[in-house]
mmCIF file of the N, C-alpha and C atoms, coordinates in Angstrom:
data_MODEL
# 
_entry.id   MODEL 
# 
loop_
_atom_site.group_PDB 
_atom_site.id 
_atom_site.type_symbol 
_atom_site.label_atom_id 
_atom_site.label_alt_id 
_atom_site.label_comp_id 
_atom_site.label_asym_id 
_atom_site.label_entity_id 
_atom_site.label_seq_id 
_atom_site.pdbx_PDB_ins_code 
_atom_site.Cartn_x 
_atom_site.Cartn_y 
_atom_site.Cartn_z 
_atom_site.occupancy 
_atom_site.B_iso_or_equiv 
_atom_site.pdbx_formal_charge 
_atom_site.auth_seq_id 
_atom_site.auth_comp_id 
_atom_site.auth_asym_id 
_atom_site.auth_atom_id 
_atom_site.pdbx_PDB_model_num 
ATOM 1   N N  . MET A 1 1  ? 11.557  -8.589  11.685 1.00 0.00 ? 1  MET A N  1 
ATOM 2   C CA . MET A 1 1  ? 12.439  -9.111  10.675 1.00 0.00 ? 1  MET A CA 1 
ATOM 3   C C  . MET A 1 1  ? 12.778  -8.021  9.653  1.00 0.00 ? 1  MET A C  1 
ATOM 4   N N  . TRP A 1 2  ? 11.767  -7.290  9.190  1.00 0.00 ? 2  TRP A N  1 
ATOM 5   C CA . TRP A 1 2  ? 12.036  -6.269  8.189  1.00 0.00 ? 2  TRP A CA 1 
ATOM 6   C C  . TRP A 1 2  ? 12.876  -5.143  8.755  1.00 0.00 ? 2  TRP A C  1 
ATOM 7   N N  . GLU A 1 3  ? 12.557  -4.702  9.957  1.00 0.00 ? 3  GLU A N  1 
ATOM 8   C CA . GLU A 1 3  ? 13.311  -3.624  10.599 1.00 0.00 ? 3  GLU A CA 1 
ATOM 9   C C  . GLU A 1 3  ? 14.785  -3.992  10.717 1.00 0.00 ? 3  GLU A C  1 
ATOM 10  N N  . GLU A 1 4  ? 15.031  -5.229  11.038 1.00 0.00 ? 4  GLU A N  1 
ATOM 11  C CA . GLU A 1 4  ? 16.393  -5.740  11.182 1.00 0.00 ? 4  GLU A CA 1 
ATOM 12  C C  . GLU A 1 4  ? 17.205  -5.558  9.901  1.00 0.00 ? 4  GLU A C  1 
ATOM 13  N N  . HIS A 1 5  ? 16.513  -5.546  8.747  1.00 0.00 ? 5  HIS A N  1 
ATOM 14  C CA . HIS A 1 5  ? 17.180  -5.418  7.451  1.00 0.00 ? 5  HIS A CA 1 
ATOM 15  C C  . HIS A 1 5  ? 16.937  -4.067  6.780  1.00 0.00 ? 5  HIS A C  1 
ATOM 16  N N  . GLY A 1 6  ? 16.434  -3.102  7.550  1.00 0.00 ? 6  GLY A N  1 
ATOM 17  C CA . GLY A 1 6  ? 16.266  -1.749  7.036  1.00 0.00 ? 6  GLY A CA 1 
ATOM 18  C C  . GLY A 1 6  ? 15.088  -1.540  6.108  1.00 0.00 ? 6  GLY A C  1 
ATOM 19  N N  . VAL A 1 7  ? 14.087  -2.410  6.184  1.00 0.00 ? 7  VAL A N  1 
ATOM 20  C CA . VAL A 1 7  ? 12.890  -2.254  5.351  1.00 0.00 ? 7  VAL A CA 1 
ATOM 21  C C  . VAL A 1 7  ? 11.823  -1.563  6.193  1.00 0.00 ? 7  VAL A C  1 
ATOM 22  N N  . ALA A 1 8  ? 11.391  -0.377  5.738  1.00 0.00 ? 8  ALA A N  1 
ATOM 23  C CA . ALA A 1 8  ? 10.375  0.383   6.475  1.00 0.00 ? 8  ALA A CA 1 
ATOM 24  C C  . ALA A 1 8  ? 8.991   -0.158  6.144  1.00 0.00 ? 8  ALA A C  1 
ATOM 25  N N  . VAL A 1 9  ? 8.257   -0.578  7.157  1.00 0.00 ? 9  VAL A N  1 
ATOM 26  C CA . VAL A 1 9  ? 6.911   -1.114  6.981  1.00 0.00 ? 9  VAL A CA 1 
ATOM 27  C C  . VAL A 1 9  ? 5.986   -0.362  7.925  1.00 0.00 ? 9  VAL A C  1 
ATOM 28  N N  . ASP A 1 10 ? 4.924   0.206   7.376  1.00 0.00 ? 10 ASP A N  1 
ATOM 29  C CA . ASP A 1 10 ? 3.960   0.908   8.216  1.00 0.00 ? 10 ASP A CA 1 
ATOM 30  C C  . ASP A 1 10 ? 2.990   -0.060  8.885  1.00 0.00 ? 10 ASP A C  1 
ATOM 31  N N  . PHE A 1 11 ? 2.635   -1.142  8.198  1.00 0.00 ? 11 PHE A N  1 
ATOM 32  C CA . PHE A 1 11 ? 1.776   -2.149  8.799  1.00 0.00 ? 11 PHE A CA 1 
ATOM 33  C C  . PHE A 1 11 ? 1.841   -3.421  7.964  1.00 0.00 ? 11 PHE A C  1 
ATOM 34  N N  . ALA A 1 12 ? 1.477   -4.515  8.564  1.00 0.00 ? 12 ALA A N  1 
ATOM 35  C CA . ALA A 1 12 ? 1.332   -5.799  7.878  1.00 0.00 ? 12 ALA A CA 1 
ATOM 36  C C  . ALA A 1 12 ? 0.009   -6.396  8.341  1.00 0.00 ? 12 ALA A C  1 
ATOM 37  N N  . VAL A 1 13 ? -0.702  -7.036  7.420  1.00 0.00 ? 13 VAL A N  1 
ATOM 38  C CA . VAL A 1 13 ? -2.040  -7.519  7.749  1.00 0.00 ? 13 VAL A CA 1 
ATOM 39  C C  . VAL A 1 13 ? -2.391  -8.717  6.880  1.00 0.00 ? 13 VAL A C  1 
ATOM 40  N N  . ARG A 1 14 ? -3.266  -9.542  7.370  1.00 0.00 ? 14 ARG A N  1 
ATOM 41  C CA . ARG A 1 14 ? -3.749  -10.674 6.582  1.00 0.00 ? 14 ARG A CA 1 
ATOM 42  C C  . ARG A 1 14 ? -4.660  -10.181 5.467  1.00 0.00 ? 14 ARG A C  1 
ATOM 43  N N  . LYS A 1 15 ? -4.664  -10.903 4.365  1.00 0.00 ? 15 LYS A N  1 
ATOM 44  C CA . LYS A 1 15 ? -5.371  -10.438 3.169  1.00 0.00 ? 15 LYS A CA 1 
ATOM 45  C C  . LYS A 1 15 ? -6.873  -10.286 3.350  1.00 0.00 ? 15 LYS A C  1 
ATOM 46  N N  . ARG A 1 16 ? -7.466  -11.021 4.245  1.00 0.00 ? 16 ARG A N  1 
ATOM 47  C CA . ARG A 1 16 ? -8.934  -10.949 4.368  1.00 0.00 ? 16 ARG A CA 1 
ATOM 48  C C  . ARG A 1 16 ? -9.418  -9.602  4.911  1.00 0.00 ? 16 ARG A C  1 
ATOM 49  N N  . ILE A 1 17 ? -8.510  -8.799  5.464  1.00 0.00 ? 17 ILE A N  1 
ATOM 50  C CA . ILE A 1 17 ? -8.929  -7.479  5.958  1.00 0.00 ? 17 ILE A CA 1 
ATOM 51  C C  . ILE A 1 17 ? -8.129  -6.350  5.311  1.00 0.00 ? 17 ILE A C  1 
ATOM 52  N N  . LEU A 1 18 ? -7.658  -6.559  4.089  1.00 0.00 ? 18 LEU A N  1 
ATOM 53  C CA . LEU A 1 18 ? -6.890  -5.527  3.398  1.00 0.00 ? 18 LEU A CA 1 
ATOM 54  C C  . LEU A 1 18 ? -7.684  -4.230  3.258  1.00 0.00 ? 18 LEU A C  1 
ATOM 55  N N  . GLU A 1 19 ? -8.925  -4.311  2.833  1.00 0.00 ? 19 GLU A N  1 
ATOM 56  C CA . GLU A 1 19 ? -9.732  -3.100  2.645  1.00 0.00 ? 19 GLU A CA 1 
ATOM 57  C C  . GLU A 1 19 ? -9.912  -2.343  3.947  1.00 0.00 ? 19 GLU A C  1 
ATOM 58  N N  . THR A 1 20 ? -10.145 -3.066  5.027  1.00 0.00 ? 20 THR A N  1 
ATOM 59  C CA . THR A 1 20 ? -10.318 -2.434  6.335  1.00 0.00 ? 20 THR A CA 1 
ATOM 60  C C  . THR A 1 20 ? -9.054  -1.696  6.744  1.00 0.00 ? 20 THR A C  1 
ATOM 61  N N  . MET A 1 21 ? -7.932  -2.322  6.573  1.00 0.00 ? 21 MET A N  1 
ATOM 62  C CA . MET A 1 21 ? -6.663  -1.699  6.954  1.00 0.00 ? 21 MET A CA 1 
ATOM 63  C C  . MET A 1 21 ? -6.341  -0.501  6.067  1.00 0.00 ? 21 MET A C  1 
ATOM 64  N N  . ARG A 1 22 ? -6.642  -0.623  4.790  1.00 0.00 ? 22 ARG A N  1 
ATOM 65  C CA . ARG A 1 22 ? -6.389  0.488   3.871  1.00 0.00 ? 22 ARG A CA 1 
ATOM 66  C C  . ARG A 1 22 ? -7.193  1.719   4.291  1.00 0.00 ? 22 ARG A C  1 
ATOM 67  N N  . ALA A 1 23 ? -8.399  1.502   4.761  1.00 0.00 ? 23 ALA A N  1 
ATOM 68  C CA . ALA A 1 23 ? -9.243  2.608   5.209  1.00 0.00 ? 23 ALA A CA 1 
ATOM 69  C C  . ALA A 1 23 ? -8.720  3.237   6.509  1.00 0.00 ? 23 ALA A C  1 
ATOM 70  N N  . GLN A 1 24 ? -7.982  2.477   7.298  1.00 0.00 ? 24 GLN A N  1 
ATOM 71  C CA . GLN A 1 24 ? -7.499  2.972   8.589  1.00 0.00 ? 24 GLN A CA 1 
ATOM 72  C C  . GLN A 1 24 ? -6.117  3.616   8.530  1.00 0.00 ? 24 GLN A C  1 
ATOM 73  N N  . PHE A 1 25 ? -5.346  3.326   7.474  1.00 0.00 ? 25 PHE A N  1 
ATOM 74  C CA . PHE A 1 25 ? -3.981  3.844   7.365  1.00 0.00 ? 25 PHE A CA 1 
ATOM 75  C C  . PHE A 1 25 ? -3.819  4.617   6.074  1.00 0.00 ? 25 PHE A C  1 
ATOM 76  N N  . ASN A 1 26 ? -3.377  5.853   6.173  1.00 0.00 ? 26 ASN A N  1 
ATOM 77  C CA . ASN A 1 26 ? -3.138  6.669   5.001  1.00 0.00 ? 26 ASN A CA 1 
ATOM 78  C C  . ASN A 1 26 ? -1.709  6.446   4.520  1.00 0.00 ? 26 ASN A C  1 
ATOM 79  N N  . ALA A 1 27 ? -1.580  6.019   3.275  1.00 0.00 ? 27 ALA A N  1 
ATOM 80  C CA . ALA A 1 27 ? -0.253  5.779   2.703  1.00 0.00 ? 27 ALA A CA 1 
ATOM 81  C C  . ALA A 1 27 ? -0.272  6.201   1.234  1.00 0.00 ? 27 ALA A C  1 
ATOM 82  N N  . HIS A 1 28 ? 0.908   6.431   0.703  1.00 0.00 ? 28 HIS A N  1 
ATOM 83  C CA . HIS A 1 28 ? 1.017   6.777   -0.724 1.00 0.00 ? 28 HIS A CA 1 
ATOM 84  C C  . HIS A 1 28 ? 0.789   5.553   -1.601 1.00 0.00 ? 28 HIS A C  1 
ATOM 85  N N  . VAL A 1 29 ? 1.210   4.406   -1.107 1.00 0.00 ? 29 VAL A N  1 
ATOM 86  C CA . VAL A 1 29 ? 1.038   3.158   -1.850 1.00 0.00 ? 29 VAL A CA 1 
ATOM 87  C C  . VAL A 1 29 ? 0.888   2.009   -0.850 1.00 0.00 ? 29 VAL A C  1 
ATOM 88  N N  . TYR A 1 30 ? 0.102   1.031   -1.234 1.00 0.00 ? 30 TYR A N  1 
ATOM 89  C CA . TYR A 1 30 ? -0.139  -0.150  -0.414 1.00 0.00 ? 30 TYR A CA 1 
ATOM 90  C C  . TYR A 1 30 ? 0.311   -1.368  -1.218 1.00 0.00 ? 30 TYR A C  1 
ATOM 91  N N  . TYR A 1 31 ? 1.048   -2.266  -0.595 1.00 0.00 ? 31 TYR A N  1 
ATOM 92  C CA . TYR A 1 31 ? 1.543   -3.463  -1.267 1.00 0.00 ? 31 TYR A CA 1 
ATOM 93  C C  . TYR A 1 31 ? 1.033   -4.716  -0.571 1.00 0.00 ? 31 TYR A C  1 
ATOM 94  N N  . HIS A 1 32 ? 0.759   -5.736  -1.378 1.00 0.00 ? 32 HIS A N  1 
ATOM 95  C CA . HIS A 1 32 ? 0.480   -7.059  -0.837 1.00 0.00 ? 32 HIS A CA 1 
ATOM 96  C C  . HIS A 1 32 ? 1.404   -8.028  -1.563 1.00 0.00 ? 32 HIS A C  1 
ATOM 97  N N  . MET A 1 33 ? 2.179   -8.786  -0.800 1.00 0.00 ? 33 MET A N  1 
ATOM 98  C CA . MET A 1 33 ? 3.107   -9.754  -1.377 1.00 0.00 ? 33 MET A CA 1 
ATOM 99  C C  . MET A 1 33 ? 2.584   -11.153 -1.092 1.00 0.00 ? 33 MET A C  1 
ATOM 100 N N  . ASP A 1 34 ? 2.456   -11.951 -2.153 1.00 0.00 ? 34 ASP A N  1 
ATOM 101 C CA . ASP A 1 34 ? 1.963   -13.316 -1.989 1.00 0.00 ? 34 ASP A CA 1 
ATOM 102 C C  . ASP A 1 34 ? 2.344   -14.120 -3.221 1.00 0.00 ? 34 ASP A C  1 
ATOM 103 N N  . ASP A 1 35 ? 1.788   -15.340 -3.309 1.00 0.00 ? 35 ASP A N  1 
ATOM 104 C CA . ASP A 1 35 ? 2.237   -16.249 -4.362 1.00 0.00 ? 35 ASP A CA 1 
ATOM 105 C C  . ASP A 1 35 ? 1.129   -16.843 -5.223 1.00 0.00 ? 35 ASP A C  1 
ATOM 106 N N  . SER A 1 36 ? -0.062  -16.266 -5.227 1.00 0.00 ? 36 SER A N  1 
ATOM 107 C CA . SER A 1 36 ? -1.114  -16.876 -6.046 1.00 0.00 ? 36 SER A CA 1 
ATOM 108 C C  . SER A 1 36 ? -1.917  -15.829 -6.808 1.00 0.00 ? 36 SER A C  1 
ATOM 109 N N  . ASP A 1 37 ? -2.524  -16.282 -7.906 1.00 0.00 ? 37 ASP A N  1 
ATOM 110 C CA . ASP A 1 37 ? -3.378  -15.390 -8.699 1.00 0.00 ? 37 ASP A CA 1 
ATOM 111 C C  . ASP A 1 37 ? -4.605  -14.962 -7.913 1.00 0.00 ? 37 ASP A C  1 
ATOM 112 N N  . MET A 1 38 ? -5.118  -15.835 -7.060 1.00 0.00 ? 38 MET A N  1 
ATOM 113 C CA . MET A 1 38 ? -6.271  -15.472 -6.237 1.00 0.00 ? 38 MET A CA 1 
ATOM 114 C C  . MET A 1 38 ? -5.904  -14.315 -5.301 1.00 0.00 ? 38 MET A C  1 
ATOM 115 N N  . ASN A 1 39 ? -4.742  -14.392 -4.685 1.00 0.00 ? 39 ASN A N  1 
ATOM 116 C CA . ASN A 1 39 ? -4.312  -13.311 -3.801 1.00 0.00 ? 39 ASN A CA 1 
ATOM 117 C C  . ASN A 1 39 ? -4.051  -12.026 -4.577 1.00 0.00 ? 39 ASN A C  1 
ATOM 118 N N  . ARG A 1 40 ? -3.524  -12.154 -5.797 1.00 0.00 ? 40 ARG A N  1 
ATOM 119 C CA . ARG A 1 40 ? -3.350  -10.975 -6.663 1.00 0.00 ? 40 ARG A CA 1 
ATOM 120 C C  . ARG A 1 40 ? -4.703  -10.316 -6.892 1.00 0.00 ? 40 ARG A C  1 
ATOM 121 N N  . HIS A 1 41 ? -5.698  -11.120 -7.231 1.00 0.00 ? 41 HIS A N  1 
ATOM 122 C CA . HIS A 1 41 ? -7.049  -10.620 -7.503 1.00 0.00 ? 41 HIS A CA 1 
ATOM 123 C C  . HIS A 1 41 ? -7.591  -9.818  -6.319 1.00 0.00 ? 41 HIS A C  1 
ATOM 124 N N  . TYR A 1 42 ? -7.540  -10.397 -5.129 1.00 0.00 ? 42 TYR A N  1 
ATOM 125 C CA . TYR A 1 42 ? -8.100  -9.725  -3.955 1.00 0.00 ? 42 TYR A CA 1 
ATOM 126 C C  . TYR A 1 42 ? -7.275  -8.524  -3.521 1.00 0.00 ? 42 TYR A C  1 
ATOM 127 N N  . ALA A 1 43 ? -5.976  -8.572  -3.707 1.00 0.00 ? 43 ALA A N  1 
ATOM 128 C CA . ALA A 1 43 ? -5.143  -7.419  -3.381 1.00 0.00 ? 43 ALA A CA 1 
ATOM 129 C C  . ALA A 1 43 ? -5.493  -6.233  -4.279 1.00 0.00 ? 43 ALA A C  1 
ATOM 130 N N  . ILE A 1 44 ? -5.634  -6.496  -5.556 1.00 0.00 ? 44 ILE A N  1 
ATOM 131 C CA . ILE A 1 44 ? -5.969  -5.428  -6.506 1.00 0.00 ? 44 ILE A CA 1 
ATOM 132 C C  . ILE A 1 44 ? -7.372  -4.889  -6.230 1.00 0.00 ? 44 ILE A C  1 
ATOM 133 N N  . LEU A 1 45 ? -8.325  -5.776  -5.925 1.00 0.00 ? 45 LEU A N  1 
ATOM 134 C CA . LEU A 1 45 ? -9.670  -5.315  -5.564 1.00 0.00 ? 45 LEU A CA 1 
ATOM 135 C C  . LEU A 1 45 ? -9.652  -4.377  -4.356 1.00 0.00 ? 45 LEU A C  1 
ATOM 136 N N  . ALA A 1 46 ? -8.743  -4.632  -3.424 1.00 0.00 ? 46 ALA A N  1 
ATOM 137 C CA . ALA A 1 46 ? -8.643  -3.812  -2.209 1.00 0.00 ? 46 ALA A CA 1 
ATOM 138 C C  . ALA A 1 46 ? -7.795  -2.562  -2.426 1.00 0.00 ? 46 ALA A C  1 
ATOM 139 N N  . GLY A 1 47 ? -7.285  -2.355  -3.644 1.00 0.00 ? 47 GLY A N  1 
ATOM 140 C CA . GLY A 1 47 ? -6.504  -1.158  -3.933 1.00 0.00 ? 47 GLY A CA 1 
ATOM 141 C C  . GLY A 1 47 ? -5.018  -1.279  -3.614 1.00 0.00 ? 47 GLY A C  1 
ATOM 142 N N  . PHE A 1 48 ? -4.537  -2.502  -3.513 1.00 0.00 ? 48 PHE A N  1 
ATOM 143 C CA . PHE A 1 48 ? -3.124  -2.743  -3.225 1.00 0.00 ? 48 PHE A CA 1 
ATOM 144 C C  . PHE A 1 48 ? -2.370  -3.077  -4.501 1.00 0.00 ? 48 PHE A C  1 
ATOM 145 N N  . ALA A 1 49 ? -1.109  -2.689  -4.562 1.00 0.00 ? 49 ALA A N  1 
ATOM 146 C CA . ALA A 1 49 ? -0.225  -3.173  -5.610 1.00 0.00 ? 49 ALA A CA 1 
ATOM 147 C C  . ALA A 1 49 ? 0.191   -4.585  -5.202 1.00 0.00 ? 49 ALA A C  1 
ATOM 148 N N  . PHE A 1 50 ? 0.304   -5.479  -6.161 1.00 0.00 ? 50 PHE A N  1 
ATOM 149 C CA . PHE A 1 50 ? 0.647   -6.866  -5.854 1.00 0.00 ? 50 PHE A CA 1 
ATOM 150 C C  . PHE A 1 50 ? 2.091   -7.130  -6.235 1.00 0.00 ? 50 PHE A C  1 
ATOM 151 N N  . LEU A 1 51 ? 2.830   -7.735  -5.318 1.00 0.00 ? 51 LEU A N  1 
ATOM 152 C CA . LEU A 1 51 ? 4.206   -8.149  -5.572 1.00 0.00 ? 51 LEU A CA 1 
ATOM 153 C C  . LEU A 1 51 ? 4.280   -9.663  -5.477 1.00 0.00 ? 51 LEU A C  1 
ATOM 154 N N  . PRO A 1 52 ? 4.617   -10.336 -6.568 1.00 0.00 ? 52 PRO A N  1 
ATOM 155 C CA . PRO A 1 52 ? 4.774   -11.788 -6.482 1.00 0.00 ? 52 PRO A CA 1 
ATOM 156 C C  . PRO A 1 52 ? 5.929   -12.123 -5.538 1.00 0.00 ? 52 PRO A C  1 
ATOM 157 N N  . VAL A 1 53 ? 5.699   -13.048 -4.638 1.00 0.00 ? 53 VAL A N  1 
ATOM 158 C CA . VAL A 1 53 ? 6.692   -13.372 -3.624 1.00 0.00 ? 53 VAL A CA 1 
ATOM 159 C C  . VAL A 1 53 ? 8.003   -13.853 -4.251 1.00 0.00 ? 53 VAL A C  1 
ATOM 160 N N  . ASP A 1 54 ? 7.934   -14.485 -5.413 1.00 0.00 ? 54 ASP A N  1 
ATOM 161 C CA . ASP A 1 54 ? 9.173   -14.983 -6.013 1.00 0.00 ? 54 ASP A CA 1 
ATOM 162 C C  . ASP A 1 54 ? 10.079  -13.870 -6.529 1.00 0.00 ? 54 ASP A C  1 
ATOM 163 N N  . THR A 1 55 ? 9.581   -12.640 -6.589 1.00 0.00 ? 55 THR A N  1 
ATOM 164 C CA . THR A 1 55 ? 10.451  -11.536 -6.984 1.00 0.00 ? 55 THR A CA 1 
ATOM 165 C C  . THR A 1 55 ? 11.374  -11.131 -5.847 1.00 0.00 ? 55 THR A C  1 
ATOM 166 N N  . ALA A 1 56 ? 11.131  -11.662 -4.649 1.00 0.00 ? 56 ALA A N  1 
ATOM 167 C CA . ALA A 1 56 ? 11.946  -11.326 -3.483 1.00 0.00 ? 56 ALA A CA 1 
ATOM 168 C C  . ALA A 1 56 ? 12.971  -12.422 -3.173 1.00 0.00 ? 56 ALA A C  1 
ATOM 169 N N  . THR A 1 57 ? 13.072  -13.422 -4.025 1.00 0.00 ? 57 THR A N  1 
ATOM 170 C CA . THR A 1 57 ? 14.035  -14.491 -3.780 1.00 0.00 ? 57 THR A CA 1 
ATOM 171 C C  . THR A 1 57 ? 15.427  -13.903 -3.596 1.00 0.00 ? 57 THR A C  1 
ATOM 172 N N  . GLY A 1 58 ? 16.081  -14.320 -2.546 1.00 0.00 ? 58 GLY A N  1 
ATOM 173 C CA . GLY A 1 58 ? 17.442  -13.861 -2.301 1.00 0.00 ? 58 GLY A CA 1 
ATOM 174 C C  . GLY A 1 58 ? 17.541  -12.601 -1.470 1.00 0.00 ? 58 GLY A C  1 
ATOM 175 N N  . GLU A 1 59 ? 16.424  -11.921 -1.237 1.00 0.00 ? 59 GLU A N  1 
ATOM 176 C CA . GLU A 1 59 ? 16.459  -10.738 -0.393 1.00 0.00 ? 59 GLU A CA 1 
ATOM 177 C C  . GLU A 1 59 ? 16.652  -11.179 1.048  1.00 0.00 ? 59 GLU A C  1 
ATOM 178 N N  . PRO A 1 60 ? 17.451  -10.456 1.814  1.00 0.00 ? 60 PRO A N  1 
ATOM 179 C CA . PRO A 1 60 ? 17.726  -10.902 3.188  1.00 0.00 ? 60 PRO A CA 1 
ATOM 180 C C  . PRO A 1 60 ? 16.514  -10.845 4.115  1.00 0.00 ? 60 PRO A C  1 
ATOM 181 N N  . TRP A 1 61 ? 15.482  -10.063 3.765  1.00 0.00 ? 61 TRP A N  1 
ATOM 182 C CA . TRP A 1 61 ? 14.334  -9.904  4.651  1.00 0.00 ? 61 TRP A CA 1 
ATOM 183 C C  . TRP A 1 61 ? 13.210  -10.890 4.372  1.00 0.00 ? 61 TRP A C  1 
ATOM 184 N N  . THR A 1 62 ? 13.423  -11.799 3.439  1.00 0.00 ? 62 THR A N  1 
ATOM 185 C CA . THR A 1 62 ? 12.393  -12.795 3.167  1.00 0.00 ? 62 THR A CA 1 
ATOM 186 C C  . THR A 1 62 ? 12.929  -14.191 3.412  1.00 0.00 ? 62 THR A C  1 
ATOM 187 N N  . LEU A 1 63 ? 12.058  -15.053 3.834  1.00 0.00 ? 63 LEU A N  1 
ATOM 188 C CA . LEU A 1 63 ? 12.443  -16.440 4.048  1.00 0.00 ? 63 LEU A CA 1 
ATOM 189 C C  . LEU A 1 63 ? 12.047  -17.302 2.863  1.00 0.00 ? 63 LEU A C  1 
ATOM 190 N N  . TYR A 1 64 ? 11.514  -16.667 1.814  1.00 0.00 ? 64 TYR A N  1 
ATOM 191 C CA . TYR A 1 64 ? 11.063  -17.415 0.637  1.00 0.00 ? 64 TYR A CA 1 
ATOM 192 C C  . TYR A 1 64 ? 12.235  -18.146 0.016  1.00 0.00 ? 64 TYR A C  1 
ATOM 193 N N  . ASP A 1 65 ? 12.072  -19.443 -0.232 1.00 0.00 ? 65 ASP A N  1 
ATOM 194 C CA . ASP A 1 65 ? 13.165  -20.249 -0.749 1.00 0.00 ? 65 ASP A CA 1 
ATOM 195 C C  . ASP A 1 65 ? 12.927  -20.739 -2.170 1.00 0.00 ? 65 ASP A C  1 
ATOM 196 N N  . GLY A 1 66 ? 11.920  -20.196 -2.848 1.00 0.00 ? 66 GLY A N  1 
ATOM 197 C CA . GLY A 1 66 ? 11.638  -20.580 -4.223 1.00 0.00 ? 66 GLY A CA 1 
ATOM 198 C C  . GLY A 1 66 ? 10.667  -21.738 -4.353 1.00 0.00 ? 66 GLY A C  1 
ATOM 199 N N  . GLU A 1 67 ? 10.308  -22.363 -3.246 1.00 0.00 ? 67 GLU A N  1 
ATOM 200 C CA . GLU A 1 67 ? 9.370   -23.483 -3.279 1.00 0.00 ? 67 GLU A CA 1 
ATOM 201 C C  . GLU A 1 67 ? 7.945   -22.951 -3.045 1.00 0.00 ? 67 GLU A C  1 
ATOM 202 N N  . PRO A 1 68 ? 6.955   -23.558 -3.713 1.00 0.00 ? 68 PRO A N  1 
ATOM 203 C CA . PRO A 1 68 ? 5.559   -23.132 -3.459 1.00 0.00 ? 68 PRO A CA 1 
ATOM 204 C C  . PRO A 1 68 ? 5.202   -23.328 -1.989 1.00 0.00 ? 68 PRO A C  1 
ATOM 205 N N  . SER A 1 69 ? 4.350   -22.457 -1.491 1.00 0.00 ? 69 SER A N  1 
ATOM 206 C CA . SER A 1 69 ? 3.920   -22.600 -0.105 1.00 0.00 ? 69 SER A CA 1 
ATOM 207 C C  . SER A 1 69 ? 2.958   -23.771 0.014  1.00 0.00 ? 69 SER A C  1 
ATOM 208 N N  . PRO A 1 70 ? 2.988   -24.482 1.132  1.00 0.00 ? 70 PRO A N  1 
ATOM 209 C CA . PRO A 1 70 ? 2.040   -25.593 1.303  1.00 0.00 ? 70 PRO A CA 1 
ATOM 210 C C  . PRO A 1 70 ? 0.622   -25.079 1.390  1.00 0.00 ? 70 PRO A C  1 
ATOM 211 N N  . ARG A 1 71 ? -0.313  -25.787 0.833  1.00 0.00 ? 71 ARG A N  1 
ATOM 212 C CA . ARG A 1 71 ? -1.718  -25.368 0.846  1.00 0.00 ? 71 ARG A CA 1 
ATOM 213 C C  . ARG A 1 71 ? -2.510  -26.329 1.684  1.00 0.00 ? 71 ARG A C  1 
# 
């Protein structure tokens, strides 16, 4: 999906293994995009910059529609 819209992504991973992936891939910056304070907390602990998903509203590469994700 991202490639289709010209967004370069080196990897995507579930949050529970962010630290493991960070150790395996050398990058200048690591981002985690999600919608909760808990996910912000764990992303920052793993050394990732956190992007709130609602900041991507309207971008062609996201399916986020402004509604909270079901829990």
